[in-house]
C-alpha positions as CSV (number, residue, x, y, z in Angstrom):
1,X,0.0,0.0,0.0
2,X,2.8,2.3,0.9
3,X,4.6,1.3,-2.3
4,X,1.6,2.2,-4.4
5,X,1.3,5.6,-2.8
6,X,5.0,6.3,-3.3
7,X,4.8,5.2,-7.0
8,X,1.9,7.5,-7.5
9,X,3.6,10.4,-5.9
10,X,6.7,9.8,-8.1
11,X,4.6,9.6,-11.2
12,X,2.9,12.8,-10.4
13,X,6.2,14.5,-9.8
14,X,7.5,13.5,-13.2
15,X,4.4,14.8,-15.0
16,X,4.6,18.1,-13.1
17,X,8.3,18.5,-14.0
18,X,7.6,17.7,-17.7
19,X,4.8,20.2,-17.8
20,X,7.0,22.9,-16.3
21,X,9.7,22.3,-19.0
22,X,7.3,22.5,-21.9
23,X,6.6,26.1,-22.8
24,X,2.9,26.8,-23.1
25,X,1.6,27.0,-26.6
26,X,0.9,30.5,-27.7
27,X,-1.1,31.7,-30.6
28,X,1.2,33.7,-32.9
29,X,-0.2,37.1,-33.7
30,X,-1.3,37.5,-37.3
31,X,1.5,38.7,-39.5
32,X,1.4,42.4,-40.1
33,X,0.9,43.0,-43.7
34,X,1.5,46.3,-45.5
35,X,-1.6,48.1,-46.3
36,X,-2.7,47.5,-49.9
37,X,-1.8,50.4,-52.2
38,X,-4.7,51.8,-54.1
39,X,-4.7,50.8,-57.7
40,X,-3.0,53.5,-59.7
41,X,-5.6,55.3,-61.8
42,X,-4.7,55.3,-65.4
43,X,-4.6,58.7,-66.9
44,X,-7.4,59.3,-69.2
45,X,-6.1,59.5,-72.7
46,X,-5.9,63.1,-73.9
47,X,-8.4,64.0,-76.6
48,X,-6.6,64.4,-79.8
49,X,-7.0,67.8,-81.4
50,X,-9.1,67.7,-84.6
51,X,-7.0,67.2,-87.6
52,X,-6.4,70.4,-89.4
53,X,-8.2,70.7,-92.6
54,X,-6.0,71.5,-95.5
55,X,-6.2,75.1,-96.5
56,X,-7.4,75.5,-100.1
57,X,-4.6,77.2,-101.9
58,X,-5.4,78.8,-105.2
59,X,-2.9,77.8,-107.7
60,X,-2.4,78.4,-111.4
61,X,-2.6,81.7,-113.3
62,X,-4.8,84.5,-112.2
63,X,-6.6,85.9,-115.3
64,X,-8.8,88.3,-113.4
65,X,-8.6,89.6,-109.8
66,X,-11.9,90.9,-108.4
67,X,-11.8,93.7,-105.8
68,X,-15.1,95.0,-104.4
69,X,-15.5,98.0,-102.2
70,X,-19.2,98.7,-102.2
71,X,-20.7,96.9,-99.2
72,X,-19.8,98.8,-96.0
73,X,-22.3,101.7,-96.0
74,X,-25.9,102.3,-96.9
75,X,-27.2,105.8,-97.7
76,X,-30.5,106.9,-96.3
77,X,-31.5,110.3,-97.7
78,X,-34.5,112.5,-97.3
79,X,-35.3,115.5,-99.6
80,X,-37.8,118.3,-99.0
81,X,-38.8,121.5,-100.8
82,X,-35.7,123.4,-99.6
83,X,-32.2,122.3,-98.7
84,X,-33.0,122.9,-95.1
85,X,-35.3,119.9,-95.2
86,X,-32.7,117.6,-96.6
87,X,-31.2,114.8,-94.5
88,X,-28.5,112.3,-95.2
89,X,-27.1,109.4,-93.2
90,X,-24.5,106.7,-93.8
91,X,-25.5,103.4,-92.1
92,X,-23.0,100.6,-91.6
93,X,-24.3,97.3,-93.1
94,X,-23.2,93.7,-93.5
95,X,-25.3,92.5,-96.4
96,X,-22.7,90.6,-98.3
97,X,-22.7,93.0,-101.3
98,X,-19.0,92.5,-101.9
99,X,-19.6,88.7,-101.9
100,X,-22.4,89.4,-104.4
101,X,-20.0,91.2,-106.8
102,X,-17.6,88.3,-106.8
103,X,-20.5,85.8,-107.4
104,X,-21.8,87.8,-110.4
105,X,-18.4,88.1,-111.9
106,X,-17.9,84.3,-111.5
107,X,-21.3,83.7,-113.1
108,X,-20.5,86.0,-116.0
109,X,-17.2,84.2,-116.6
110,X,-18.8,80.7,-116.4
111,X,-17.0,80.1,-113.1
112,X,-13.6,80.5,-114.6
113,X,-11.1,79.1,-112.0
114,X,-8.6,81.8,-113.1
115,X,-10.9,84.5,-111.6
116,X,-9.8,85.3,-108.0
117,X,-11.1,87.4,-105.3
118,X,-8.4,89.8,-104.0
119,X,-8.4,90.8,-100.3
120,X,-7.3,94.3,-99.3
121,X,-6.2,96.1,-96.1
122,X,-8.9,97.8,-94.2
123,X,-9.1,101.5,-95.0
124,X,-6.9,101.4,-98.0
125,X,-9.6,102.9,-100.2
126,X,-10.3,105.8,-97.8
127,X,-8.2,108.3,-100.0
128,X,-10.3,107.3,-103.0
129,X,-13.6,107.9,-101.3
130,X,-12.6,110.9,-99.4
131,X,-10.0,112.8,-101.4
132,X,-8.2,115.9,-100.1
133,X,-9.6,118.0,-102.9
134,X,-12.4,117.5,-105.4
135,X,-11.0,119.2,-108.5
136,X,-7.5,117.8,-108.6
137,X,-6.8,114.4,-107.1
138,X,-3.6,113.5,-105.5
139,X,-1.9,110.7,-107.5
140,X,-2.1,108.5,-104.4
141,X,-5.8,108.8,-104.4
142,X,-6.3,107.2,-107.8
143,X,-7.5,103.6,-108.1
144,X,-4.6,102.2,-110.1
145,X,-2.1,103.5,-107.5
146,X,-4.1,102.2,-104.6
147,X,-4.6,98.7,-106.2
148,X,-0.9,98.5,-107.1
149,X,0.0,99.0,-103.4
150,X,-1.5,95.7,-102.2
151,X,-1.4,93.4,-105.2
152,X,2.3,92.9,-105.6
153,X,2.0,89.2,-105.0
154,X,-1.3,88.6,-106.7
155,X,0.1,88.5,-110.3
156,X,-3.2,88.8,-112.0
157,X,-3.4,89.8,-115.7
158,X,-6.2,92.3,-114.9
159,X,-8.1,93.7,-111.9
160,X,-11.8,94.4,-111.9
161,X,-12.6,97.0,-109.1
162,X,-16.1,97.7,-108.0
163,X,-16.7,101.0,-106.2
164,X,-19.6,103.3,-105.6
165,X,-20.0,106.9,-106.7
166,X,-22.2,110.0,-106.2
167,X,-24.7,110.8,-108.9
168,X,-27.2,113.5,-109.4
169,X,-30.9,112.5,-109.5
170,X,-32.2,113.3,-113.0
171,X,-34.0,116.6,-113.4
172,X,-33.0,117.7,-109.9
173,X,-29.9,119.0,-108.0
174,X,-30.1,116.2,-105.5
175,X,-27.0,114.0,-105.1
176,X,-27.4,110.3,-104.3
177,X,-24.4,108.8,-102.6
178,X,-23.5,105.2,-103.5
179,X,-26.1,102.6,-102.6
180,X,-29.2,103.3,-100.6
181,X,-32.7,104.7,-100.5
182,X,-34.2,108.2,-100.6
183,X,-37.5,109.7,-99.8
184,X,-38.7,112.9,-101.5
185,X,-41.7,115.1,-101.2
186,X,-43.4,118.1,-99.7
187,X,-43.8,118.0,-95.9
188,X,-45.5,114.8,-94.9
189,X,-47.6,114.5,-98.0
190,X,-47.0,113.8,-101.7
191,X,-43.8,111.8,-100.8
192,X,-42.3,108.9,-102.7
193,X,-39.4,106.5,-101.9
194,X,-36.9,104.8,-104.1
195,X,-33.8,102.6,-104.0
196,X,-30.6,103.4,-105.9
197,X,-27.3,101.7,-106.6
198,X,-24.5,103.8,-108.1
199,X,-21.9,101.1,-108.8
200,X,-18.9,101.7,-111.0
201,X,-16.7,99.1,-112.6
202,X,-13.0,99.9,-113.3
203,X,-10.7,97.6,-115.2
204,X,-6.9,97.9,-114.5
205,X,-4.1,96.2,-116.3
206,X,-2.2,93.9,-114.0
207,X,1.3,94.7,-115.4
208,X,1.3,98.4,-116.3
209,X,-1.4,99.3,-113.7
210,X,-3.0,101.6,-116.3
211,X,-6.8,101.9,-116.4
212,X,-8.3,100.0,-119.3
213,X,-10.8,102.4,-120.8
214,X,-14.3,101.3,-121.9
215,X,-15.9,104.5,-123.0
216,X,-19.0,103.1,-124.7
217,X,-19.4,99.9,-122.7
218,X,-23.0,98.7,-122.6
219,X,-24.2,101.9,-124.1
220,X,-27.1,100.3,-125.8
221,X,-28.4,98.6,-122.6
222,X,-28.0,101.7,-120.5
223,X,-29.7,103.9,-123.1
224,X,-32.6,101.6,-123.4
225,X,-33.0,101.6,-119.6
226,X,-33.0,105.4,-119.5
227,X,-35.7,105.6,-122.1
228,X,-38.2,103.3,-120.5
229,X,-41.6,104.9,-120.1
230,X,-42.6,103.1,-116.9
231,X,-40.9,103.2,-113.5
232,X,-38.3,100.6,-112.8
233,X,-40.0,98.2,-110.4
234,X,-36.6,97.4,-108.8
235,X,-36.2,101.0,-107.6
236,X,-39.7,101.9,-106.4
237,X,-40.1,101.5,-102.7
238,X,-43.3,101.8,-100.6
239,X,-43.1,104.7,-98.2
240,X,-43.8,102.4,-95.3
241,X,-40.5,100.6,-96.0
242,X,-38.4,103.8,-95.9
243,X,-36.3,103.5,-92.7
244,X,-37.2,105.9,-89.9
245,X,-35.0,106.4,-88.0
246,X,-32.3,105.8,-90.7
247,X,-30.4,103.4,-88.4
248,X,-33.3,100.9,-88.8
249,X,-32.1,100.3,-92.4
250,X,-29.4,97.8,-91.3
251,X,-31.9,95.4,-89.7
252,X,-34.5,95.6,-92.5
253,X,-34.6,92.2,-94.3
254,X,-36.8,93.7,-97.0
255,X,-34.3,96.5,-97.8
256,X,-31.5,94.0,-97.8
257,X,-33.1,91.7,-100.3
258,X,-34.5,94.5,-102.5
259,X,-31.0,96.2,-102.5
260,X,-29.3,93.0,-103.4
261,X,-31.7,92.4,-106.3
262,X,-31.0,96.0,-107.6
263,X,-27.2,95.6,-107.3
264,X,-27.4,92.2,-109.1
265,X,-29.4,93.9,-112.0
266,X,-26.8,96.7,-112.3
267,X,-23.9,94.3,-112.3
268,X,-25.4,91.9,-114.8
269,X,-26.2,94.8,-117.1
270,X,-22.7,96.2,-116.9
271,X,-20.2,93.3,-116.5
272,X,-20.4,91.7,-120.0
273,X,-19.0,94.8,-121.6
274,X,-16.0,95.0,-119.2
275,X,-15.3,91.3,-119.3
276,X,-15.1,90.9,-123.0
277,X,-11.7,90.1,-124.4
278,X,-9.9,92.8,-126.4
């Protein structure tokens, strides 16, 4: 009995000793991992600029250069019984009259590719329209000199220049300036309104820069027009369409279209004689 107790005590001592020598199992802490880097955002592809369209370059010979200086101002004039009742205004417009000149020249030449529109510096024709003196022009105010100054690289055989001029209304002493409309009458009654388009064509040699004279150009057509017994329907204007105030002219669609039709008629009547070959 004593032996059994001793054996049990010895066995328990051995187990206690072994347990003390074996380190207790520990749970390893989870491995620290580096925080995940956010996925790099891909840069959005840059929009490609639109491909440049090739600029149309006119090539080949220039048979005729077209220069139009008629479309910047519109005259609104009013005439009474005396000069004290007369009024005149110049209204800025953008009605495409210079584009119209080029279009009619192209039409008259069957869209000849050798007909070119020539650009010019702003204000270069100011000396022509507003000369220093009326009786004797300064040489620099003449059209050939002005045109020569900005066409050095154009190399056209000829230049057709469209300008406006002042003209006296038949059977009166009233002067109509360029392109526009006028109203005439006594007081507020017996008044009538008309359109007018004083457009001149000048042809200039592209080498000598001398004016090519056409003294009797379109004489027959112009004479027939002057002898007509009825009023020209293109020029007659209803009094209600006369711009009042004058500045209202620039926004009048009716005046714009009626004026374009009148200018077209004048150009189509005059251009054939200037464009004919010598």
